[in-house]
DSSP file (Angstrom, degrees, kcal/mol; ACC not computed):
  #  RESIDUE AA STRUCTURE BP1 BP2  ACC     N-H-->O    O-->H-N    N-H-->O    O-->H-N    TCO  KAPPA ALPHA  PHI   PSI    X-CA   Y-CA   Z-CA
    1    1 A M              0   0    0      0, 0.0     2,-0.2     0, 0.0     3,-0.0   0.000 360.0 360.0 360.0 159.7  -15.2   -1.5   -9.1
    2    2 A T        -     0   0    0      1,-0.1    19,-0.1    20,-0.0     2,-0.1  -0.665 360.0 -80.9-109.3 162.7  -12.2   -1.0  -11.5
    3    3 A T        +     0   0    0     -2,-0.2     2,-0.3    19,-0.2    19,-0.2  -0.361  53.7 177.9 -61.9 133.6   -8.6   -2.1  -11.3
    4    4 A Q  E     -A   21   0A   0     17,-3.0    17,-2.4    -2,-0.1     2,-0.5  -0.869  29.3-118.6-131.7 165.0   -6.5    0.2   -9.2
    5    5 A S  E     -A   20   0A   0     -2,-0.3     2,-0.5    15,-0.2    15,-0.2  -0.937  24.9-164.1-107.7 129.0   -2.9    0.3   -8.1
    6    6 A F  E     -A   19   0A   0     13,-3.2    13,-2.5    -2,-0.5     2,-0.4  -0.959   7.4-175.1-116.0 126.0   -2.2    0.1   -4.3
    7    7 A K  E     +A   18   0A   0     -2,-0.5    96,-3.0    11,-0.2    97,-1.8  -0.952  16.5 137.8-123.7 140.5    1.2    1.2   -3.0
    8    8 A G  E     -AB  17 102A   0      9,-1.9     9,-2.5    -2,-0.4     2,-0.3  -0.932  25.4-153.5-162.5-174.3    2.4    0.9    0.6
    9    9 A S  E     -A   16   0A   0     92,-2.3     7,-0.2    -2,-0.3     2,-0.1  -0.965  28.9 -93.1-160.8 169.8    5.2    0.1    3.0
   10   10 A C    >   -     0   0    0      5,-1.8     3,-0.7    -2,-0.3    75,-0.1  -0.266  54.7 -89.9 -81.0 178.8    6.0   -1.0    6.5
   11   11 A L  T 3  S+     0   0    0      1,-0.2    -1,-0.1     2,-0.1    71,-0.0   0.882 129.0  42.3 -61.2 -42.6    6.7    1.5    9.3
   12   12 A C  T 3  S-     0   0    0      1,-0.0    -1,-0.2    66,-0.0    70,-0.0   0.544 104.1-131.4 -83.0  -6.2   10.5    1.7    8.6
   13   13 A Q  S <  S+     0   0    0     -3,-0.7    -2,-0.1     2,-0.2     3,-0.1   0.650  71.9 125.9  62.5  18.7    9.9    1.7    4.9
   14   14 A G  S    S+     0   0    0      1,-0.2    44,-2.2    43,-0.1     2,-0.4   0.690  72.6  44.7 -74.4 -19.7   12.5   -1.0    4.4
   15   15 A I  E    S- C   0  57A   0     42,-0.2    -5,-1.8    46,-0.1     2,-0.3  -0.995  71.9-178.3-127.9 128.4    9.8   -3.0    2.6
   16   16 A R  E     -AC   9  56A   0     40,-2.9    40,-2.2    -2,-0.4     2,-0.3  -0.873   4.2-167.1-121.5 156.3    7.6   -1.6   -0.1
   17   17 A Y  E     -AC   8  55A   0     -9,-2.5    -9,-1.9    -2,-0.3     2,-0.3  -0.964  11.9-164.0-141.3 159.0    4.8   -3.2   -2.1
   18   18 A E  E     -AC   7  54A   0     36,-1.6    36,-2.5    -2,-0.3     2,-0.4  -0.986  10.0-176.0-142.4 136.0    2.6   -2.5   -5.1
   19   19 A I  E     -A    6   0A   0    -13,-2.5   -13,-3.2    -2,-0.3     2,-0.5  -0.998  10.4-160.6-135.3 129.2   -0.6   -4.4   -5.9
   20   20 A D  E     +A    5   0A   0     -2,-0.4    31,-0.4    32,-0.3     2,-0.3  -0.949  42.3 107.0-108.3 126.2   -2.8   -4.0   -9.0
   21   21 A G  E     -A    4   0A   0    -17,-2.4   -17,-3.0    -2,-0.5    29,-0.2  -0.987  67.2 -74.8-176.1-176.9   -6.3   -5.4   -8.6
   22   22 A D  E     -D   49   0B   0     27,-1.9    27,-2.9    -2,-0.3   -19,-0.2  -0.890  44.0-127.4-103.5 117.4  -10.0   -4.8   -8.2
   23   23 A P  E     +D   48   0B   0      0, 0.0    25,-0.2     0, 0.0     3,-0.1  -0.428  31.8 171.1 -63.7 132.6  -11.2   -3.7   -4.7
   24   24 A E  E     -     0   0B   0     23,-3.3     2,-0.3     1,-0.4    24,-0.2   0.774  61.4  -2.9-106.8 -47.1  -13.9   -6.0   -3.4
   25   25 A H  E     -D   47   0B   0     22,-1.3    22,-3.1     2,-0.1    -1,-0.4  -0.979  42.8-159.3-145.9 153.8  -14.4   -4.9    0.2
   26   26 A F  E     +D   46   0B   0     -2,-0.3    85,-3.7    20,-0.2    86,-1.0  -0.885  37.0 171.5-133.4 102.7  -12.9   -2.5    2.7
   27   27 A L  E     -De  45 112B   0     18,-2.5    18,-3.0    -2,-0.4     2,-0.7  -0.841  38.1-137.1-122.1 149.1  -13.9   -3.8    6.1
   28   28 A H  E     -De  44 113B   0     84,-2.3    86,-2.7    -2,-0.3     2,-0.6  -0.924  27.7-154.6 -98.4 116.8  -13.3   -3.2    9.8
   29   29 A C  E     -De  43 114B   0     14,-3.2    14,-2.3    -2,-0.7    86,-0.2  -0.842  16.7-177.6 -99.6 123.6  -12.8   -6.6   11.4
   30   30 A H        +     0   0    0     84,-2.5    85,-0.1    -2,-0.6    -1,-0.1   0.229  35.8 132.4-101.8  11.5  -13.6   -6.7   15.2
   31   31 A C     >  -     0   0    0     83,-0.1     4,-2.2     1,-0.1     5,-0.2  -0.240  69.3-114.1 -64.6 156.5  -12.7  -10.4   15.8
   32   32 A S  H  > S+     0   0    0      1,-0.2     4,-2.2     2,-0.2     5,-0.2   0.817 114.9  55.9 -62.9 -31.1  -10.5  -11.1   18.8
   33   33 A R  H  > S+     0   0    0      2,-0.2     4,-2.6     1,-0.2    -1,-0.2   0.930 108.5  46.0 -68.3 -44.7   -7.7  -12.3   16.5
   34   34 A C  H  > S+     0   0    0      2,-0.2     4,-2.4     1,-0.2     6,-0.3   0.882 112.0  52.5 -65.5 -36.9   -7.5   -9.0   14.6
   35   35 A R  H  X>S+     0   0    0     -4,-2.2     4,-2.4     2,-0.2     5,-0.6   0.929 112.0  45.3 -63.5 -43.7   -7.7   -7.1   17.8
   36   36 A K  H  <5S+     0   0    0     -4,-2.2    -2,-0.2     1,-0.2    -1,-0.2   0.910 113.4  50.7 -64.1 -41.8   -4.8   -9.0   19.2
   37   37 A L  H  <5S+     0   0    0     -4,-2.6    -2,-0.2     1,-0.2    -1,-0.2   0.897 122.1  30.2 -63.9 -42.5   -2.8   -8.7   16.0
   38   38 A T  H  <5S-     0   0    0     -4,-2.4    -1,-0.2     2,-0.2    -2,-0.2   0.712  94.4-132.5 -92.1 -21.9   -3.3   -4.9   15.7
   39   39 A G  T  <5S+     0   0    0     -4,-2.4     2,-0.2     1,-0.3    -3,-0.2   0.691  76.9  95.0  73.8  17.3   -3.4   -4.0   19.4
   40   40 A T  S   <S-     0   0    0     -5,-0.6    -1,-0.3    -6,-0.3    -2,-0.2  -0.635  94.9 -90.1-127.9-175.3   -6.5   -1.9   18.5
   41   41 A G  S    S-     0   0    0     -2,-0.2    79,-0.3     1,-0.2     2,-0.3   0.677 102.8  -5.1 -74.9 -18.6  -10.3   -2.2   18.5
   42   42 A H        -     0   0    0     -8,-0.2     2,-0.4    -7,-0.1   -12,-0.2  -0.981  65.5-114.8-165.6 160.6  -10.4   -3.5   14.9
   43   43 A A  E     -D   29   0B   0    -14,-2.3   -14,-3.2    -2,-0.3     2,-0.7  -0.878  24.0-143.6 -99.6 137.1   -8.3   -4.2   11.8
   44   44 A S  E     -D   28   0B   0     -2,-0.4    55,-2.8   -16,-0.2     2,-0.4  -0.910  29.6-179.3-101.6 113.1   -9.0   -2.2    8.7
   45   45 A L  E     -DF  27  98B   0    -18,-3.0   -18,-2.5    -2,-0.7     2,-0.5  -0.943  24.7-152.2-124.9 132.7   -8.6   -4.5    5.7
   46   46 A L  E     -DF  26  97B   0     51,-2.6    51,-2.7    -2,-0.4     2,-0.6  -0.875  13.6-151.2 -95.2 130.6   -8.9   -4.0    2.0
   47   47 A F  E     -DF  25  96B   0    -22,-3.1   -23,-3.3    -2,-0.5   -22,-1.3  -0.922  20.7-176.2-102.5 114.8   -9.8   -7.1    0.1
   48   48 A I  E     -DF  23  95B   0     47,-2.7    47,-2.7    -2,-0.6     2,-0.9  -0.949  28.8-133.3-119.0 127.0   -8.4   -6.9   -3.4
   49   49 A K  E     +DF  22  94B   0    -27,-2.9   -27,-1.9    -2,-0.5     2,-0.3  -0.706  55.7 141.1 -74.0 110.1   -8.9   -9.4   -6.2
   50   50 A A        -     0   0    0     43,-1.4   -29,-0.1    -2,-0.9     3,-0.1  -0.983  59.2-131.7-153.1 157.1   -5.2   -9.7   -7.4
   51   51 A N  S    S-     0   0    0    -31,-0.4     2,-0.3    -2,-0.3    43,-0.1   0.590  78.1 -47.0 -88.7 -12.1   -2.7  -12.2   -8.6
   52   52 A G        -     0   0    0    -32,-0.3     2,-0.4    41,-0.1   -32,-0.3  -0.994  56.9 -81.2 169.3-171.1    0.1  -11.2   -6.3
   53   53 A I        -     0   0    0     -2,-0.3     2,-0.7   -34,-0.1   -34,-0.2  -0.975  23.6-143.1-126.6 134.5    2.2   -8.6   -4.7
   54   54 A R  E     -C   18   0A   0    -36,-2.5   -36,-1.6    -2,-0.4     2,-0.3  -0.899  26.7-163.8 -97.7 117.4    5.3   -6.9   -6.1
   55   55 A W  E     +C   17   0A   0     -2,-0.7     2,-0.3   -38,-0.2   -38,-0.2  -0.703  12.4 179.0 -99.9 150.6    7.8   -6.3   -3.3
   56   56 A S  E     +C   16   0A   0    -40,-2.2   -40,-2.9    -2,-0.3     2,-0.3  -0.973  46.8  36.8-143.2 159.1   10.8   -4.0   -3.2
   57   57 A G  E    S-C   15   0A   0     -2,-0.3     2,-1.6   -42,-0.2   -42,-0.2  -0.715 114.0 -10.4 100.0-155.7   13.4   -3.4   -0.5
   58   58 A N    >   +     0   0    0    -44,-2.2     3,-2.1    -2,-0.3     4,-0.1  -0.592  61.8 176.5 -85.0  82.9   14.8   -5.9    1.9
   59   59 A E  G >  S+     0   0    0     -2,-1.6     3,-1.7     1,-0.3    -1,-0.2   0.691  71.1  75.2 -63.7 -18.5   12.5   -8.9    1.3
   60   60 A S  G 3  S+     0   0    0      1,-0.3    -1,-0.3    -3,-0.1    -2,-0.1   0.664  88.2  62.8 -67.6 -13.0   14.5  -11.0    3.7
   61   61 A Q  G <  S+     0   0    0     -3,-2.1    18,-2.9   -47,-0.1     2,-0.5   0.438  79.1 104.9 -89.2  -0.7   12.8   -9.1    6.5
   62   62 A I  E <   +H   78   0C   0     -3,-1.7     2,-0.3    16,-0.2    16,-0.2  -0.698  48.3 176.3 -84.5 128.1    9.3  -10.3    5.5
   63   63 A R  E     -H   77   0C   0     14,-2.6    14,-2.4    -2,-0.5     2,-0.4  -0.935  18.8-150.9-129.1 154.2    7.9  -12.9    7.8
   64   64 A E  E     -H   76   0C   0     -2,-0.3     2,-0.5    12,-0.2    12,-0.2  -0.986   5.7-165.6-124.1 135.5    4.6  -14.8    8.0
   65   65 A Y  E     -H   75   0C   0     10,-3.1    10,-2.9    -2,-0.4     2,-0.5  -0.983   4.6-164.6-120.6 121.0    3.0  -16.1   11.1
   66   66 A K  E     -H   74   0C   0     -2,-0.5     8,-0.2     8,-0.3     7,-0.0  -0.912  26.5-121.8-105.2 127.1    0.2  -18.5   10.8
   67   67 A L    >   -     0   0    0      6,-1.9     3,-2.0    -2,-0.5     6,-0.2  -0.545  23.3-140.5 -65.5 117.3   -1.9  -19.1   13.9
   68   68 A P  T 3  S+     0   0    0      0, 0.0    -1,-0.2     0, 0.0    -2,-0.0   0.819  96.5  48.0 -55.2 -38.1   -1.5  -22.9   14.4
   69   69 A E  T 3  S+     0   0    0     -3,-0.0     2,-0.4     2,-0.0    -2,-0.1   0.430 100.2  83.7 -86.3   4.3   -5.1  -23.6   15.5
   70   70 A S    <   -     0   0    0     -3,-2.0     0, 0.0     3,-0.2     0, 0.0  -0.834  65.5-149.0-109.5 145.0   -6.6  -21.6   12.6
   71   71 A K  S    S+     0   0    0     -2,-0.4    -1,-0.1     1,-0.1    -2,-0.0   0.869  95.7   4.1 -72.5 -36.7   -7.2  -22.8    9.0
   72   72 A A  S    S+     0   0    0      2,-0.0     2,-0.5    -6,-0.0    -1,-0.1   0.533  92.4 113.0-131.6  -8.5   -6.7  -19.4    7.5
   73   73 A F        +     0   0    0     -6,-0.2    -6,-1.9    -7,-0.0     2,-0.3  -0.587  38.1 144.9 -80.5 121.5   -5.6  -16.7    9.9
   74   74 A F  E     -H   66   0C   0     -2,-0.5     2,-0.4    -8,-0.2    -8,-0.3  -0.970  34.7-140.2-148.9 165.1   -2.1  -15.5    9.4
   75   75 A S  E     -H   65   0C   0    -10,-2.9   -10,-3.1    -2,-0.3     2,-0.4  -0.971   4.4-159.3-129.5 140.8    0.0  -12.3    9.6
   76   76 A V  E     +HI  64  85C   0      9,-0.5     9,-2.7    -2,-0.4     2,-0.3  -0.979  28.5 155.3-119.1 134.9    2.7  -10.9    7.4
   77   77 A F  E     -HI  63  84C   0    -14,-2.4   -14,-2.6    -2,-0.4     2,-0.4  -0.964  45.5 -98.2-154.8 165.1    5.1   -8.3    8.8
   78   78 A C  E  >  -H   62   0C   0      5,-2.0     4,-2.3    -2,-0.3   -16,-0.2  -0.778  23.6-149.9 -88.9 129.6    8.5   -6.7    8.7
   79   79 A T  T  4 S+     0   0    0    -18,-2.9    -1,-0.1    -2,-0.4   -17,-0.1   0.725  93.3  57.2 -74.2 -19.8   11.0   -8.1   11.1
   80   80 A A  T  4 S+     0   0    0    -19,-0.2    -1,-0.2     1,-0.1   -18,-0.0   0.928 129.6   6.2 -75.2 -45.4   12.8   -4.8   11.5
   81   81 A C  T  4 S-     0   0    0      2,-0.1    -2,-0.2     3,-0.0    -1,-0.1   0.550  90.5-122.4-117.4 -11.5    9.9   -2.7   12.6
   82   82 A G     <  +     0   0    0     -4,-2.3    -3,-0.1     1,-0.3    -2,-0.0   0.472  55.1 158.0  80.8   1.5    7.0   -5.1   13.1
   83   83 A G        -     0   0    0     -6,-0.1    -5,-2.0     1,-0.1    -1,-0.3  -0.329  44.4-111.6 -62.9 137.4    4.9   -3.2   10.6
   84   84 A P  E     -I   77   0C   0      0, 0.0    -7,-0.3     0, 0.0    -1,-0.1  -0.372  34.7-168.0 -70.3 148.7    2.0   -5.1    9.0
   85   85 A L  E     -I   76   0C   0     -9,-2.7    -9,-0.5     1,-0.1    11,-0.1  -0.876  31.9 -75.6-132.1 162.6    2.2   -6.0    5.3
   86   86 A P        -     0   0    0      0, 0.0     2,-0.5     0, 0.0    11,-0.2  -0.184  39.4-140.3 -60.8 152.6   -0.3   -7.4    2.8
   87   87 A Q  E     -G   96   0B   0      9,-2.5     9,-3.0   -13,-0.0     2,-0.5  -0.965   8.2-149.1-117.1 128.0   -1.3  -11.1    2.8
   88   88 A H  E     -G   95   0B   0     -2,-0.5     7,-0.2     7,-0.2     3,-0.1  -0.861  10.0-172.0-100.6 126.7   -1.7  -13.0   -0.4
   89   89 A A  E >>> -G   94   0B   0      5,-3.1     3,-1.7    -2,-0.5     5,-1.6  -0.805   5.1-177.8-113.8  86.0   -4.2  -15.8   -0.4
   90   90 A P  T 345S+     0   0    0      0, 0.0     3,-0.4     0, 0.0    -1,-0.1   0.823  78.8  60.9 -57.4 -35.0   -3.6  -17.5   -3.8
   91   91 A D  T 345S+     0   0    0      1,-0.2    -2,-0.0    -3,-0.1    -3,-0.0   0.751 113.9  37.2 -65.4 -21.7   -6.4  -20.0   -3.4
   92   92 A L  T <45S-     0   0    0     -3,-1.7    -1,-0.2     2,-0.2     3,-0.1   0.526 104.4-128.0-101.2 -10.4   -8.8  -17.1   -3.1
   93   93 A G  T  <5S+     0   0    0     -4,-1.0   -43,-1.4    -3,-0.4     2,-0.3   0.824  70.7 124.5  64.8  30.3   -7.1  -14.9   -5.7
   94   94 A T  E   < -FG  49  89B   0     -5,-1.6    -5,-3.1   -45,-0.2     2,-0.4  -0.926  51.6-156.5-128.6 145.7   -7.2  -12.2   -3.1
   95   95 A V  E     -FG  48  88B   0    -47,-2.7   -47,-2.7    -2,-0.3     2,-0.6  -0.984  13.5-148.9-117.0 133.4   -4.8  -10.0   -1.3
   96   96 A F  E     -FG  47  87B   0     -9,-3.0    -9,-2.5    -2,-0.4   -49,-0.2  -0.910  15.5-163.9-102.0 117.5   -5.6   -8.6    2.1
   97   97 A I  E     -F   46   0B   0    -51,-2.7   -51,-2.6    -2,-0.6     2,-0.7  -0.895  21.4-131.1-106.2 122.8   -4.1   -5.1    2.6
   98   98 A P  E >   -F   45   0B   0      0, 0.0     3,-2.5     0, 0.0     4,-0.3  -0.627  24.1-142.6 -66.7 115.1   -3.8   -3.6    6.1
   99   99 A A  G >  S+     0   0    0    -55,-2.8     3,-1.5    -2,-0.7   -54,-0.1   0.792  94.6  62.0 -57.0 -32.8   -5.2   -0.2    5.2
  100  100 A G  G 3  S+     0   0    0    -56,-0.4    -1,-0.3     1,-0.3   -55,-0.1   0.651  95.0  63.0 -68.6 -13.9   -2.9    1.7    7.5
  101  101 A S  G <  S+     0   0    0     -3,-2.5   -92,-2.3   -93,-0.1    -1,-0.3   0.540  78.9 111.7 -86.7  -7.0    0.1    0.4    5.5
  102  102 A L  B <   -B    8   0A   0     -3,-1.5   -94,-0.3    -4,-0.3   -96,-0.0  -0.444  42.1-176.7 -70.6 137.1   -1.0    2.2    2.4
  103  103 A D        +     0   0    0    -96,-3.0     2,-0.3    -2,-0.2   -95,-0.2   0.604  67.8  74.9 -99.3 -21.1    1.1    5.1    1.1
  104  104 A S  S    S-     0   0    0    -97,-1.8     2,-1.0     1,-0.0    -2,-0.0  -0.672  80.1-130.8 -93.9 147.8   -1.3    5.9   -1.7
  105  105 A E        -     0   0    0     -2,-0.3     2,-0.3     2,-0.0    -2,-0.0  -0.825  31.2-173.9 -96.8  96.8   -4.6    7.6   -1.2
  106  106 A N        -     0   0    0     -2,-1.0     2,-2.0     2,-0.1  -100,-0.0  -0.645  33.6-114.5 -90.0 149.8   -7.1    5.5   -3.1
  107  107 A E  S    S+     0   0    0     -2,-0.3     2,-0.3     2,-0.0    -1,-0.1  -0.531  75.9 114.1 -85.2  74.8  -10.7    6.6   -3.5
  108  108 A I        -     0   0    0     -2,-2.0    -2,-0.1     0, 0.0     3,-0.0  -0.995  44.5-163.8-143.8 140.8  -12.2    3.8   -1.5
  109  109 A S        -     0   0    0     -2,-0.3   -83,-0.1     1,-0.1    -2,-0.0  -0.868  38.1 -79.8-123.9 156.2  -14.0    4.0    1.8
  110  110 A P        -     0   0    0      0, 0.0   -83,-0.2     0, 0.0     3,-0.1  -0.241  34.4-165.6 -54.6 141.7  -14.9    1.3    4.4
  111  111 A T        -     0   0    0    -85,-3.7     2,-0.3     1,-0.3   -84,-0.2   0.484  56.9 -38.9-109.5  -7.3  -18.0   -0.7    3.4
  112  112 A G  E     -e   27   0B   0    -86,-1.0   -84,-2.3     2,-0.0     2,-0.4  -0.975  53.7 -89.3 168.8 178.6  -18.8   -2.3    6.7
  113  113 A H  E     -e   28   0B   0     -2,-0.3     2,-0.3   -86,-0.2     3,-0.3  -0.928  31.4-160.8-115.7 139.3  -17.9   -4.0   10.0
  114  114 A I  E    S+e   29   0B   0    -86,-2.7   -84,-2.5    -2,-0.4   -83,-0.1  -0.889  72.4  21.5-120.5 157.8  -17.4   -7.7   10.4
  115  115 A Y  S >  S+     0   0    0     -2,-0.3     3,-1.9   -86,-0.2     4,-0.3   0.878  71.7 162.7  53.6  41.5  -17.5   -9.8   13.6
  116  116 A Q  G >   +     0   0    0      1,-0.3     3,-1.3    -3,-0.3    -1,-0.1   0.789  65.6  65.2 -59.9 -30.0  -19.4   -7.0   15.1
  117  117 A N  G 3  S+     0   0    0      1,-0.3    -1,-0.3     0, 0.0    -2,-0.1   0.684 100.4  52.3 -68.6 -15.9  -20.5   -9.3   17.9
  118  118 A S  G <  S+     0   0    0     -3,-1.9    -1,-0.3     2,-0.1    -2,-0.2   0.481  82.3 124.2 -93.4  -4.8  -16.9   -9.5   19.0
  119  119 A R    <   -     0   0    0     -3,-1.3     2,-0.1    -4,-0.3   -77,-0.1  -0.277  63.6-123.1 -59.4 136.9  -16.5   -5.8   19.1
  120  120 A T    >   -     0   0    0    -79,-0.3     3,-1.3     1,-0.1    -1,-0.1  -0.488  19.5-116.9 -77.8 154.1  -15.2   -4.5   22.5
  121  121 A A  T 3  S+     0   0    0      1,-0.3    -1,-0.1    -2,-0.1    -2,-0.1   0.781 113.5  52.2 -62.9 -27.2  -17.4   -1.9   24.2
  122  122 A W  T 3  S+     0   0    0      2,-0.0     3,-0.4     3,-0.0     2,-0.3   0.517  89.6 100.1 -89.2  -3.8  -14.7    0.7   24.0
  123  123 A S  S <  S+     0   0    0     -3,-1.3   -93,-0.0     1,-0.2    -4,-0.0  -0.624  86.1   1.9 -89.0 139.8  -14.1    0.4   20.3
  124  124 A C        +     0   0    0     -2,-0.3     2,-0.9     1,-0.2    -1,-0.2   0.894  69.7 170.7  60.7  49.4  -15.5    2.8   17.6
  125  125 A Q    >   -     0   0    0     -3,-0.4     3,-1.3     1,-0.1    -1,-0.2  -0.816  15.4-167.9 -91.2 105.1  -17.3    5.3   19.8
  126  126 A D  T 3  S+     0   0    0     -2,-0.9    -1,-0.1     1,-0.3    -2,-0.1   0.662  77.9  67.8 -69.7 -17.5  -18.3    8.1   17.4
  127  127 A A  T 3  S+     0   0    0     -3,-0.1    -1,-0.3     2,-0.0     3,-0.1   0.507  75.1 111.6 -83.0  -3.5  -19.2   10.5   20.2
  128  128 A L  S <  S-     0   0    0     -3,-1.3     0, 0.0     1,-0.1     0, 0.0  -0.346  79.5 -96.6 -69.5 150.7  -15.6   10.9   21.4
  129  129 A P        -     0   0    0      0, 0.0     2,-0.4     0, 0.0    -1,-0.1  -0.299  37.6-138.4 -62.7 152.3  -13.9   14.3   21.0
  130  130 A K        -     0   0    0     -3,-0.1     2,-0.4     2,-0.0     3,-0.0  -0.944  17.1-168.2-119.3 137.8  -11.7   14.5   17.9
  131  131 A F        -     0   0    0     -2,-0.4     3,-0.1     1,-0.1     0, 0.0  -0.944  25.6-143.5-126.5 144.2   -8.2   16.2   17.9
  132  132 A E  S    S-     0   0    0     -2,-0.4     2,-0.2     2,-0.1    -1,-0.1   0.781  89.4  -6.1 -72.8 -29.1   -5.9   17.2   15.0
  133  133 A K  S    S-     0   0    0     -3,-0.0     3,-0.1     0, 0.0    -1,-0.0  -0.834 106.8 -49.1-149.9-176.4   -2.9   16.2   17.0
  134  134 A M        -     0   0    0     -2,-0.2    -2,-0.1     1,-0.1     4,-0.0  -0.489  68.3-112.0 -63.6 125.1   -2.0   15.1   20.6
  135  135 A P    >   -     0   0    0      0, 0.0     3,-1.6     0, 0.0    -1,-0.1  -0.250  19.4-121.4 -59.5 148.8   -3.8   17.5   23.0
  136  136 A D  T 3  S+     0   0    0      1,-0.3    -2,-0.1     2,-0.1     0, 0.0   0.770 109.3  58.3 -63.5 -27.4   -1.4   19.7   24.9
  137  137 A D  T 3         0   0    0      1,-0.2    -1,-0.3     0, 0.0    -3,-0.0   0.318 360.0 360.0 -89.6  11.0   -2.7   18.4   28.3
  138  138 A F    <         0   0    0     -3,-1.6    -1,-0.2    -4,-0.0    -2,-0.1   0.432 360.0 360.0 -90.2 360.0   -1.8   14.8   27.5
């Protein structure tokens, strides 16, 4: 894969980021930690070989939470809106981007699922009906 530019922001758009790097993986992680962190059935994460993140906006609102009992699991988020933000792991030369935080449409698609044995039975059911918006009867 080739070097690309990835741009995104938190929900309130008070914090923006830009990352230049080489995409390595785009994975759906079904581990219990990612489910707890996102409140969904999986986290969609881009793994980018990059040297860092360029931030703009109110950087004082960026916080990191490291799970005490874990060697490597941590979360980066905006304190104003709670929106997830990219995580830089300098020792790996990698940035993990929560795919939903991207504002740019990059030509990259998911390449797989990880921690599939932790997947909940209700997550990722392809046979469910699909709607363009919230159905009127909801």
